C-alpha positions as CSV (number, residue, x, y, z in Angstrom):
1,M,164.0,81.5,102.1
2,A,166.8,81.5,99.5
3,S,170.3,80.3,100.3
4,G,173.0,81.9,98.3
5,A,176.1,80.0,97.0
6,E,178.2,81.7,99.6
7,G,176.1,80.0,102.4
8,K,176.6,76.5,101.2
9,V,178.8,74.2,103.2
10,A,179.8,70.7,102.0
11,P,179.2,67.7,104.3
12,P,182.1,65.6,105.4
13,E,182.4,62.0,104.2
14,Q,181.2,60.5,107.5
15,A,177.9,62.5,107.2
16,Q,176.6,59.8,104.8
17,H,177.1,57.2,107.5
18,V,175.1,59.3,110.0
19,F,172.3,60.6,107.7
20,G,172.0,58.0,105.0
21,D,169.4,58.9,102.3
22,A,168.3,61.9,104.4
23,L,171.6,63.6,103.7
24,P,170.3,65.9,100.9
25,L,167.5,67.3,103.1
26,V,169.9,67.8,106.0
27,G,172.2,69.5,103.5
28,R,169.4,71.9,102.6
29,Y,169.0,72.7,106.3
30,A,172.8,73.2,106.6
31,D,172.6,75.7,103.8
32,L,169.8,77.6,105.5
33,L,171.8,77.7,108.7
34,A,174.9,78.9,107.0
35,D,173.0,81.6,105.1
36,A,169.9,83.0,106.7
37,G,170.9,81.6,110.1
38,V,174.2,83.5,110.1
39,E,172.5,86.6,108.6
40,R,169.9,86.7,111.4
41,G,172.4,86.0,114.2
42,L,171.2,82.4,115.0
43,I,174.5,80.9,114.1
44,G,177.9,82.6,114.5
45,P,179.9,83.0,111.3
46,R,182.8,81.1,112.9
47,E,180.5,78.1,113.3
48,V,179.9,77.6,109.6
49,P,183.1,75.6,108.8
50,R,182.3,73.2,111.6
51,L,178.5,73.2,111.1
52,W,178.3,69.5,110.2
53,E,180.7,68.0,112.8
54,R,179.9,70.2,115.8
55,H,176.2,70.8,115.2
56,L,174.3,68.6,112.8
57,M,176.0,65.3,113.3
58,N,176.4,65.9,117.0
59,C,172.7,66.3,117.3
60,A,171.7,63.6,114.9
61,V,173.1,60.7,117.0
62,I,170.8,61.3,119.9
63,E,168.0,59.8,117.9
64,E,169.3,56.5,119.2
65,L,167.7,57.5,122.5
66,V,164.3,58.4,121.2
67,P,161.6,55.7,121.1
68,E,159.4,55.1,118.1
69,G,156.4,57.4,117.7
70,A,157.5,59.7,120.6
71,Q,156.2,63.2,121.1
72,V,159.3,65.4,121.4
73,V,159.6,69.0,122.7
74,D,162.8,70.8,121.9
75,I,163.0,73.6,124.4
76,G,164.9,76.8,123.7
77,S,165.1,75.5,120.1
78,G,167.0,78.5,118.8
79,A,168.1,77.6,115.2
80,G,166.4,74.2,115.5
81,L,169.2,72.1,117.0
82,P,168.5,69.3,117.7
83,G,164.7,69.4,117.0
84,V,164.8,70.0,113.2
85,V,167.5,67.3,112.8
86,L,165.4,64.8,114.6
87,G,162.3,65.8,112.6
88,I,164.2,65.1,109.4
89,L,165.7,61.8,110.4
90,R,162.6,60.5,112.2
91,P,159.3,61.0,110.4
92,D,157.7,58.8,113.0
93,L,158.3,61.5,115.7
94,S,156.0,64.5,116.5
95,V,158.4,67.4,117.2
96,T,157.5,70.7,118.8
97,L,160.1,73.4,118.6
98,L,159.5,75.6,121.7
99,E,161.2,79.0,121.4
100,P,160.4,82.3,123.1
101,L,162.1,84.8,120.7
102,L,160.1,85.9,117.7
103,R,162.9,86.3,115.2
104,R,163.9,82.7,116.0
105,T,160.4,81.3,115.6
106,V,160.1,83.1,112.2
107,F,163.3,81.4,111.1
108,L,162.2,78.0,112.3
109,R,158.8,78.3,110.6
110,E,160.5,79.2,107.3
111,C,162.8,76.2,107.8
112,I,160.2,73.6,108.3
113,E,158.1,75.0,105.4
114,D,161.2,75.0,103.1
115,L,162.2,71.5,104.2
116,G,158.7,70.1,104.1
117,L,158.5,68.6,107.6
118,P,154.8,67.9,108.4
119,N,155.8,66.2,111.7
120,V,157.5,69.4,113.1
121,E,155.7,72.4,114.5
122,V,156.9,75.7,116.0
123,R,155.5,77.1,119.2
124,R,156.5,80.5,120.6
125,G,156.8,80.5,124.3
126,R,158.7,79.4,127.4
127,A,158.6,75.9,128.9
128,E,157.2,77.1,132.2
129,E,154.3,78.8,130.3
130,V,153.1,75.5,128.7
131,H,153.4,73.1,131.7
132,A,149.7,72.9,132.1
133,H,148.8,71.8,128.6
134,L,151.8,70.3,126.8
135,R,153.1,66.8,127.4
136,A,156.0,65.0,125.9
137,D,157.8,61.6,125.9
138,I,161.1,63.2,125.2
139,V,162.4,66.8,126.0
140,T,165.6,67.8,124.3
141,A,167.8,70.8,125.0
142,R,171.2,72.0,123.7
143,A,173.1,74.9,125.2
144,V,170.1,76.2,127.0
145,A,170.7,76.5,130.7
146,P,172.5,74.8,133.7
147,L,171.0,71.5,134.6
148,P,168.9,72.4,137.7
149,R,167.2,75.3,135.8
150,L,166.8,73.2,132.7
151,A,165.2,70.4,134.7
152,A,162.8,72.8,136.3
153,W,161.6,73.7,132.9
154,A,161.6,70.2,131.3
155,L,160.5,67.7,134.0
156,P,156.9,69.0,134.3
157,L,156.4,68.4,130.6
158,L,157.3,64.7,130.8
159,R,155.0,61.8,131.2
160,K,156.0,59.0,133.5
161,G,158.9,57.2,131.9
162,G,159.8,60.1,129.7
163,S,163.3,61.6,129.5
164,L,165.0,64.9,129.3
165,L,168.0,64.6,126.9
166,A,170.3,67.4,127.6
167,L,173.3,67.7,125.3
168,K,176.3,68.7,127.4
169,G,180.0,69.0,127.2
170,E,183.0,67.6,129.0
171,Q,181.8,68.6,132.5
172,A,178.6,66.7,132.3
173,E,179.4,64.2,135.1
174,S,180.3,67.0,137.5
175,E,177.3,69.0,136.6
176,L,175.0,66.1,137.2
177,A,176.7,65.2,140.5
178,E,176.1,68.8,141.8
179,A,172.5,68.8,140.5
180,R,171.2,65.4,141.7
181,G,169.6,66.9,144.8
182,D,167.8,69.6,142.9
183,L,166.6,67.1,140.3
184,S,165.1,64.7,142.9
185,A,163.4,67.6,144.7
186,Q,161.7,68.7,141.6
187,R,160.3,65.3,140.6
188,P,161.1,61.6,141.3
189,C,163.7,60.6,138.6
190,V,166.8,58.8,137.7
191,A,169.7,60.4,135.9
192,D,172.8,59.3,134.1
193,V,175.4,60.5,131.6
194,I,175.7,58.6,128.4
195,R,177.7,59.0,125.2
196,V,176.0,58.2,121.9
197,G,177.2,58.0,118.3
198,R,180.4,56.1,118.9
199,G,181.8,55.1,115.6
200,K,179.7,57.8,113.8
201,V,180.9,61.0,115.4
202,E,184.2,62.0,117.1
203,P,184.0,62.7,119.9
204,A,180.8,60.9,120.8
205,T,177.9,63.1,121.9
206,T,177.5,63.5,125.7
207,V,174.0,63.5,127.0
208,V,172.6,63.9,130.5
209,R,169.5,61.8,130.5
210,V,166.9,62.4,133.3
211,T,164.0,60.0,133.3
212,V,160.9,60.7,135.4
213,T,159.6,57.8,137.5
214,S,156.2,59.2,138.6
215,E,153.2,60.6,137.0
216,S,153.0,64.4,136.9
217,D,150.9,66.0,139.6
218,H,149.3,68.4,137.1
219,S,145.6,67.6,137.3
220,G,143.7,67.2,134.1
221,A,146.8,66.4,132.0
222,S,146.0,64.0,129.3
223,K,147.8,60.7,129.0
224,P,148.1,59.7,125.4
225,R,149.6,56.4,124.4
226,R,153.2,55.8,125.4
227,P,155.5,54.8,122.6
228,S,157.3,51.5,123.1
229,G,160.7,50.3,121.9
230,G,163.4,52.0,120.0
231,S,163.2,52.8,116.3
232,R,165.6,52.7,113.4
233,K,163.1,54.1,111.0
234,K,164.6,57.1,109.2
235,R,163.3,59.5,106.6
236,G,164.4,57.9,103.3
237,R,167.0,55.7,105.1
238,K,167.9,52.5,103.4
239,R,167.4,49.5,105.7
């Protein structure tokens, strides 16, 4: 999937602080988004000048919330944000990009092949269609749906102790306040609003984190090992 010169967008200086030695590979992904992503309607042309600050770096900092060795499902993955970014930064993760639209899954498969990401897979489908046979430690979502609907899709996928990380905007607190009753009715959980990436991105990324506190009631669901502890292991990151 070639990226012409017109599709290239230079990273800002602070991107080095966020991505470290993974920056060249993220830069390749940025070029794919700015070229084929725009051409195929996955990214709006007006987003290209702010691709790094608003999209790539904004997504990258949520890796602080993802434990080592976690199985991650990025629902409604679209152009691969934040799933592809997490897959680049964290080779210890197993990332599934879940996307119902064919043209988007084609783009995503081309991306992970071009970028060489063996820890990332693309799956075409909707979250509610895979509840019976897909489990995750972390579910991510960005600009997918209002919180009650998003939780209805995400919470059944999570193991006990797993979290939905929903990237939200300035109204995150009020959205969570209105949705708390719906969340508890769907599955026992705790929820909070946190901001990550302070000192790396401005403004910090706002995340609604919903953590389940009971086992799923889906019979026959496997329970692979749970990851423990956080990770600072990055793809090519100097330590």
